[in-house]
C-alpha positions as CSV (number, residue, x, y, z in Angstrom):
1,X,12.1,-15.2,11.2
2,X,12.6,-11.5,11.6
3,X,13.2,-8.9,8.9
4,X,16.9,-8.8,9.9
5,X,17.2,-12.5,9.4
6,X,15.8,-12.2,5.9
7,X,17.9,-9.3,4.9
8,X,21.0,-9.9,6.9
9,X,20.8,-6.3,8.1
10,X,20.4,-4.3,11.2
11,X,16.7,-4.0,11.8
12,X,16.6,-0.1,11.7
13,X,17.6,1.7,8.5
14,X,17.8,5.5,9.0
15,X,14.8,7.5,7.7
16,X,16.9,9.6,5.4
17,X,18.2,6.5,3.6
18,X,14.7,5.1,3.1
19,X,13.4,8.4,1.8
20,X,16.3,8.7,-0.6
21,X,15.9,5.1,-1.8
22,X,12.2,5.6,-2.4
23,X,12.8,8.8,-4.4
24,X,15.6,7.3,-6.5
25,X,13.8,4.1,-7.2
26,X,10.6,6.0,-8.1
27,X,12.6,8.2,-10.5
28,X,15.0,5.7,-12.0
29,X,13.3,2.3,-11.5
30,X,14.9,-0.4,-9.4
31,X,17.0,-1.8,-12.2
32,X,18.6,1.6,-13.1
33,X,18.9,2.9,-9.5
34,X,22.3,2.6,-8.0
35,X,23.6,2.7,-4.4
36,X,25.8,5.6,-5.4
37,X,22.7,7.6,-6.5
38,X,20.9,6.7,-3.3
39,X,23.9,7.8,-1.2
40,X,24.0,11.1,-3.0
41,X,20.3,11.6,-2.5
42,X,20.7,10.9,1.2
43,X,23.6,13.3,1.5
44,X,26.1,10.7,2.5
45,X,29.0,8.7,1.1
46,X,28.6,5.3,-0.5
47,X,30.7,3.8,2.3
48,X,28.4,5.4,4.8
49,X,25.4,3.8,3.0
50,X,27.1,0.4,3.1
51,X,27.4,0.7,6.9
52,X,23.6,0.5,7.1
53,X,22.7,-1.7,4.0
54,X,24.5,-4.4,2.1
55,X,22.5,-4.4,-1.1
56,X,19.9,-2.5,-3.2
57,X,17.5,-5.4,-2.7
58,X,17.7,-4.9,1.0
59,X,16.5,-1.3,0.6
60,X,13.8,-2.5,-1.8
61,X,12.6,-5.0,0.8
62,X,12.6,-2.3,3.6
63,X,10.5,0.0,1.5
64,X,8.0,-2.7,0.7
65,X,7.8,-3.8,4.3
66,X,7.3,-0.2,5.5
67,X,4.5,0.6,3.0
68,X,2.9,-2.8,3.5
69,X,2.9,-2.2,7.3
70,X,1.0,1.1,6.9
71,X,-1.7,-0.7,4.8
72,X,-1.8,-3.7,7.0
73,X,-2.1,-1.9,10.3
74,X,-5.0,0.3,9.2
75,X,-6.8,-2.7,7.6
76,X,-6.5,-4.8,10.7
77,X,-8.0,-2.0,12.8
78,X,-10.9,-1.6,10.4
79,X,-11.7,-5.3,9.8
80,X,-11.7,-6.1,13.5
81,X,-14.1,-3.2,14.3
82,X,-17.8,-3.6,15.0
83,X,-18.7,-1.4,12.0
84,X,-21.0,-2.6,9.2
85,X,-19.6,-4.0,5.9
86,X,-20.4,-0.6,4.2
87,X,-18.6,1.4,6.9
88,X,-15.6,-1.0,6.8
89,X,-15.3,-0.9,3.0
90,X,-15.6,2.8,3.0
91,X,-12.8,3.2,5.6
92,X,-10.6,0.7,3.8
93,X,-10.9,2.6,0.5
94,X,-10.2,6.0,2.2
95,X,-7.2,4.6,4.1
96,X,-5.8,3.0,1.0
97,X,-6.1,6.1,-1.2
98,X,-4.7,8.4,1.5
99,X,-1.8,6.1,2.1
100,X,-1.0,5.8,-1.7
101,X,-1.2,9.6,-2.1
102,X,0.6,10.6,1.0
103,X,3.5,8.2,0.6
104,X,3.7,8.4,-3.2
105,X,7.3,7.4,-3.7
106,X,7.0,4.3,-1.5
107,X,3.7,3.4,-3.0
108,X,5.0,3.7,-6.5
109,X,8.0,1.4,-5.7
110,X,5.7,-1.0,-3.8
111,X,3.4,-1.4,-6.8
112,X,5.9,-1.3,-9.6
113,X,9.1,-2.9,-8.3
114,X,7.8,-5.9,-6.4
115,X,9.0,-8.3,-9.1
116,X,12.6,-7.5,-8.2
117,X,12.4,-9.1,-4.8
118,X,13.7,-12.6,-4.5
119,X,13.7,-15.5,-2.1
120,X,12.3,-15.0,1.4
121,X,12.0,-11.3,0.9
122,X,9.6,-11.9,-2.0
123,X,7.7,-14.6,0.0
124,X,7.3,-12.3,3.0
125,X,6.0,-9.3,1.1
126,X,3.8,-11.5,-1.1
127,X,2.1,-12.8,2.0
128,X,1.5,-9.2,3.3
129,X,0.0,-8.2,-0.1
130,X,-2.2,-11.3,-0.1
131,X,-3.4,-10.6,3.4
132,X,-4.3,-7.0,2.6
133,X,-6.3,-8.1,-0.4
134,X,-8.0,-10.8,1.7
135,X,-9.1,-8.1,4.2
136,X,-11.0,-6.4,1.4
137,X,-12.4,-9.7,0.2
138,X,-13.6,-10.5,3.7
139,X,-15.5,-7.3,4.1
140,X,-17.0,-7.5,0.6
141,X,-18.1,-11.1,1.2
142,X,-19.8,-10.0,4.4
143,X,-21.6,-7.3,2.5
144,X,-22.8,-9.8,-0.1
145,X,-23.9,-12.3,2.6
146,X,-26.0,-9.6,4.3
147,X,-27.5,-8.3,1.0
148,X,-26.0,-4.8,1.1
149,X,-23.6,-5.5,-1.7
150,X,-24.3,-7.0,-5.1
151,X,-23.6,-10.7,-5.2
152,X,-20.7,-11.8,-7.2
153,X,-17.0,-12.7,-7.0
154,X,-15.5,-10.9,-3.9
155,X,-12.0,-11.6,-5.1
156,X,-12.5,-9.8,-8.4
157,X,-14.3,-7.0,-6.7
158,X,-11.4,-6.6,-4.3
159,X,-8.9,-6.5,-7.1
160,X,-10.9,-3.9,-9.0
161,X,-11.2,-1.6,-5.9
162,X,-7.6,-2.0,-5.0
163,X,-6.4,-1.3,-8.5
164,X,-8.4,2.0,-8.5
165,X,-7.1,3.0,-5.0
166,X,-3.5,2.0,-5.4
167,X,-3.0,3.7,-8.7
168,X,-3.4,7.0,-6.9
169,X,0.3,6.8,-6.2
170,X,1.1,7.2,-9.9
171,X,-1.1,10.2,-10.7
172,X,-1.8,12.2,-7.6
173,X,-0.4,15.7,-7.7
174,X,0.1,17.2,-4.1
175,X,0.2,20.6,-5.7
176,X,-3.0,20.1,-7.6
177,X,-6.4,21.6,-6.7
178,X,-7.7,18.5,-4.8
179,X,-6.3,17.3,-1.5
180,X,-5.8,13.6,-1.0
181,X,-8.4,13.5,1.7
182,X,-11.0,14.9,-0.7
183,X,-10.0,12.4,-3.4
184,X,-10.2,9.5,-0.9
185,X,-13.8,10.5,0.1
186,X,-14.8,10.8,-3.6
187,X,-13.4,7.4,-4.4
188,X,-15.2,5.9,-1.5
189,X,-18.5,7.4,-2.5
190,X,-18.2,6.3,-6.2
191,X,-16.9,2.8,-5.5
192,X,-19.5,2.1,-2.8
193,X,-22.2,3.3,-5.2
194,X,-21.3,0.5,-7.5
195,X,-21.2,-2.1,-4.8
196,X,-24.5,-1.4,-3.1
197,X,-27.7,-3.2,-4.0
198,X,-30.6,-1.3,-5.3
199,X,-32.6,0.3,-2.6
200,X,-29.9,-0.1,0.0
201,X,-29.8,2.7,2.6
202,X,-26.9,4.9,1.6
203,X,-26.1,6.0,5.1
204,X,-22.9,4.9,6.7
205,X,-24.8,2.4,8.9
206,X,-25.8,0.3,5.9
């Protein structure tokens, strides 16, 4: 089943509509956002918006799928690499923080408005979110098995790390003193410090 089968829409929604929808839903919340507001944000008429989308939920799904794809694609590349568990976890953290900070509006909507998706849309996005968390768990479990990470519950560790990384979308200030790349590196250093076993080599090859 394709995205267009789920949403009943043409597969491609214009970029300016997605950007406008993300901004309005971030600002107003899904429940209070209207298609009229989204059309105005996109600089088009409501009738013009209806030509591309049939419902607000269709736009919400498109935003979730777009953000999830960014996370999923980078995670797949990292997990399937030949890097060590430490290197993989570091890259996963950096990519997640940078994605959350770079695509703030989409990230905020993705994290805050998921509960408004229904039916197959909710199921599809739920699977994407679960797979992304599983990628973290897999890397953490590999690190535990090889003794470079503290033993424990990989699922809980993944949730804790993802919570810290994803929340960047809510507080990061692009006009602030720190660039998102610097923040991502700092997060990786600190989170990995807590994961590594005592005496583990802190180099990237660990």
